[in-house]
C-alpha positions in Angstrom: -39.0 -0.2 -0.8 -36.1 1.8 -2.3 -32.7 0.2 -2.9 -29.8 0.8 -0.6 -27.2 3.1 -2.1 -24.2 1.3 -3.5 -20.8 2.3 -2.0 -17.5 1.7 -3.6 -15.4 0.0 -1.0 -15.3 -1.2 2.6 -13.3 0.2 5.5 -13.0 -2.1 8.5 -11.6 -0.4 11.6 -11.4 -0.9 15.3 -8.9 -1.5 18.1 -6.3 -4.2 17.9 -7.7 -7.6 18.9 -11.3 -6.9 17.9 -11.4 -9.3 15.0 -10.9 -7.0 12.0 -9.1 -9.6 9.9 -11.7 -12.3 10.4 -14.5 -9.9 9.6 -12.8 -8.8 6.4 -12.3 -12.4 5.2 -15.9 -13.2 6.1 -17.1 -10.1 4.2 -15.1 -11.1 1.1 -16.6 -14.6 1.2 -20.1 -13.2 1.5 -19.5 -10.8 -1.4 -18.3 -13.8 -3.5 -21.6 -15.6 -2.9 -23.3 -12.6 -4.4 -21.1 -12.5 -7.5 -18.6 -9.9 -6.4 -14.9 -10.5 -5.8 -13.1 -8.6 -3.1 -9.4 -7.9 -2.2 -8.0 -6.8 1.1 -5.8 -3.7 1.5 -3.7 -3.5 4.7 -4.0 -0.4 6.8 -1.8 -1.5 9.7 1.4 0.6 9.7 3.7 -2.1 11.1 2.4 -4.9 8.8 3.9 -2.9 6.0 7.3 -4.2 7.1 8.9 -7.4 5.8 9.8 -9.8 8.6 7.6 -8.1 11.2 5.1 -11.0 11.5 4.9 -12.4 15.0 4.7 -9.0 16.8 2.1 -7.6 14.4 -0.2 -10.6 14.2 0.2 -10.6 10.5 -2.2 -13.1 8.9 -0.2 -16.0 7.4 -0.6 -16.6 3.7 -2.2 -20.0 4.3 -5.0 -18.3 6.4 -6.0 -15.8 3.7 -8.6 -18.1 2.1 -7.2 -17.4 -1.3 -8.3 -13.8 -1.1 -5.7 -11.3 -2.6 -4.0 -9.2 0.1 -2.1 -6.0 -0.6 0.3 -3.7 1.1 1.9 -6.4 3.3 5.7 -6.6 3.4 6.2 -3.5 1.3 9.1 -2.0 3.3 12.4 -2.9 4.8 12.8 -2.3 8.5 15.2 0.5 7.8 12.7 2.4 5.7 10.6 5.1 7.2 6.9 4.9 6.6 4.8 8.0 6.3 1.1 8.8 6.0 1.8 10.6 2.7 3.5 7.6 1.2 0.8 5.3 2.5 -2.0 7.5 1.1 -0.5 7.3 -2.4 0.2 3.6 -2.3 -3.2 2.7 -0.8 -5.1 4.7 -3.5 -3.0 3.2 -6.2 -3.8 -0.3 -5.1 -7.5 0.4 -4.5 -7.7 2.0 -8.0 -6.3 -1.1 -9.6 -8.8 -3.2 -7.6 -11.6 -1.0 -9.0 -10.3 -1.6 -12.5 -10.6 -5.3 -12.0 -14.2 -4.9 -11.1 -13.5 -6.0 -7.5 -14.3 -4.4 -4.1 -11.4 -3.1 -2.0 -11.6 -3.9 1.7 -9.3 -1.6 3.6 -8.5 -3.2 7.0 -6.5 -1.9 9.8 -6.2 -0.1 13.1 -3.6 2.7 12.2 -6.0 5.6 12.5 -3.9 8.2 10.7 -3.1 5.8 7.8 -6.8 4.9 7.4 -7.8 8.5 7.5 -5.1 9.5 5.0 -6.4 6.8 2.5 -10.1 7.5 3.0 -10.4 11.2 3.6 -9.1 13.9 1.3 -6.2 15.1 3.4 -3.5 17.3 1.9 -0.2 16.8 3.6 2.4 19.6 4.2 5.8 19.0 2.8 8.9 17.9 4.7 12.3 19.2 5.3 15.1 16.8 6.2 17.1 19.5 8.1 14.2 20.6 10.2 13.1 17.1 10.9 16.6 15.9 11.8 16.8 18.8 14.4 13.8 17.6 16.3 14.6 13.9 15.9 18.0 14.6 17.4 16.4 16.4 20.3 14.0 13.4 20.7 17.0 11.0 20.8 19.2 13.1 23.1 16.6 14.5 25.5 13.7 12.1 25.4 10.0 12.3 24.3 9.2 14.5 27.3 11.4 17.4 26.1 9.9 17.5 22.6 6.4 17.1 24.0 7.0 20.2 26.3 8.2 22.1 23.3 5.1 21.2 21.3 2.9 22.1 24.3 4.4 25.6 24.2 4.0 26.1 20.4 0.9 24.2 19.6 -1.0 23.1 22.8 -4.0 21.7 20.9 -1.9 19.4 18.8 0.2 18.4 21.9 -2.9 17.5 23.9 -4.4 15.6 20.9 -1.2 13.6 20.2 -0.3 12.9 23.8 3.1 12.8 25.5 4.2 9.3 24.3 4.2 9.4 20.5 7.6 10.9 19.8 7.4 10.5 16.0 4.1 12.4 15.7 5.3 15.1 18.1 8.4 15.5 15.9 6.2 15.7 12.8 4.0 18.3 14.4 7.0 20.5 15.3 8.3 20.1 11.8 5.0 21.1 10.2 4.6 24.1 12.6 8.1 25.4 11.8 7.6 24.9 8.0 4.1 26.4 7.7 3.7 28.6 10.7 0.3 27.0 11.2 -1.1 24.6 13.8 -0.7 20.9 13.1 -4.0 19.3 11.9 -4.4 16.2 14.2 -8.0 15.1 13.7 -10.7 15.0 11.1 -12.6 18.2 10.1 -16.3 17.7 10.6 -16.9 18.1 6.9 -13.9 16.1 5.6 -14.7 14.8 2.1 -14.0 11.2 1.3 -12.0 9.6 -1.5 -14.7 7.7 -3.5 -17.6 6.4 -1.4 -16.5 4.3 1.5 -18.7 2.2 3.8 -17.3 2.1 7.3 -17.6 -1.0 9.5 -16.3 -0.9 13.1 -15.4 -3.9 15.3 -15.7 -3.4 19.1 -15.4 -5.5 22.2 -16.1 -5.0 25.9 -13.2 -3.6 27.8 -12.7 -6.6 30.2 -12.7 -9.1 27.3 -10.4 -6.9 25.1 -7.8 -6.3 27.9 -7.6 -10.1 28.6 -7.3 -10.8 24.9 -4.6 -8.2 24.4 -2.6 -9.5 27.4 -2.9 -13.1 26.1 -1.7 -11.9 22.7 1.4 -10.3 24.2 2.2 -13.5 26.1 1.7 -15.4 22.8 4.1 -13.1 21.0 7.0 -14.1 23.2 5.9 -17.8 23.2 5.7 -17.8 19.4 9.2 -16.5 18.9 9.2 -12.7 18.9 12.7 -12.6 20.3 14.0 -14.9 17.5 12.2 -12.7 15.0 13.7 -9.5 16.4 17.2 -11.1 16.5 16.9 -11.7 12.7 15.6 -8.2 12.2 18.6 -6.8 14.1 20.8 -8.3 11.4 18.7 -6.4 8.8 19.1 -3.1 10.7 15.9 -2.6 12.6 17.7 -0.6 15.2 18.4 2.0 12.5 14.8 2.1 11.5 13.0 5.2 12.7 9.6 3.6 12.5 10.1 -0.1 12.9 12.3 0.1 15.9 9.7 2.0 17.9 6.8 -0.5 17.2 5.1 -1.7 20.4 6.6 -5.1 21.3 9.6 -4.7 19.0 11.0 -1.9 21.0 10.6 -3.8 24.2 12.1 -7.0 22.7 15.1 -5.0 21.6 15.5 -3.7 25.1 15.4 -7.3 26.4 18.0 -8.5 23.9 20.3 -5.7 24.9 20.0 -6.7 28.5 18.3 -3.4 29.5 15.1 -5.1 30.9 14.0 -8.6 31.9 11.5 -10.6 29.9 8.9 -9.9 32.5 9.5 -6.2 32.3 9.5 -6.2 28.5 6.2 -8.1 28.4 4.6 -5.9 31.1 5.6 -2.8 29.3 4.2 -4.1 26.0 0.9 -5.0 27.6 0.6 -1.5 29.1 1.4 0.2 25.8 -0.9 -2.1 23.8 -3.8 -1.3 26.1 -3.1 2.4 25.9 -2.9 2.2 22.1 -6.2 0.3 21.9 -7.9 3.1 23.9 -6.5 5.7 21.4 -7.7 3.6 18.5 -11.2 3.5 19.9 -11.2 7.3 20.5 -9.9 7.9 16.9 -12.4 5.7 15.1 -15.4 6.8 17.2 -15.0 10.2 15.5 -15.7 8.7 12.1 -19.1 9.4 10.6 -21.6 6.7 9.7 -19.7 3.6 11.1 -21.8 0.4 11.5 -20.4 -1.0 14.8 -20.7 -4.7 15.7 -18.8 -7.4 17.5 -16.8 -10.0 15.6 -19.1 -13.0 15.0 -22.3 -11.2 15.7 -25.2 -12.6 13.8 -26.0 -10.7 10.6 -23.2 -8.1 10.7 -21.3 -9.5 7.7 -24.5 -10.0 5.7 -25.6 -6.4 6.5 -22.2 -5.1 5.5 -22.5 -6.9 2.1 -26.0 -5.4 1.7 -24.5 -2.0 2.2 -21.8 -2.6 -0.5 -23.8 -4.3 -3.2 -27.3 -2.8 -2.6 
């Protein structure tokens, strides 16, 4: 029987609430029993921000089992994250893990960030004046106005992004104006990878996942999301282009400003979280060669370790 091919690093993906963090920790422990150390690299866009803990389900230090974790708490809430920035940082961190002889485990549900790190995407440049023009329109006229504009100029990108993600719509308009070309939204069928990743996907039945996500939102408010957001307001989260629009945080800010009730804030967060989970599933289902399993399924962690160490 021929040996399995050895791959460089693990990529653990799936919708929010499917158990990616637990799977990654179990995989690191399993690799340790086989003589290989592993380190986790965060690929959740909102967990990059310092102080955004409750609303992002950020794994507390005490629950990381002594396994090194990277790219958590990298940014202030006033900083703007970008896929280009993340691609560079994730590859820097993963390269340093390779140099230590360890296995990087990239974990997260932010599809574009995962893709930027794993696939050889080249990103168009940016122009502050052009971007500011579309961001100003987004602020003044709402996401519907910029979406209609993108629908006129680049209908394929508009349909792929959808009418709710204002930040990505602005980026698509910016790229279109700068390059004169359509905005690349998905993965090309033959997208080359950076190094040799092994993909592991976590999934769950829809009914169970919806219940789990709704419970998570209720838990966020119960565990002090409003207090967290009050502290982040003092640090300028309302000026943050990225952080202020995070699901849960945007709704908590609306509640604190008296614009919505707590019930309305929670209901909106639940709806948007479910919608986001559906987009995550659609995004990661396009990845090639993903080994899908449910968290806790017998043998899935062992099989993943087999794939990595041969």
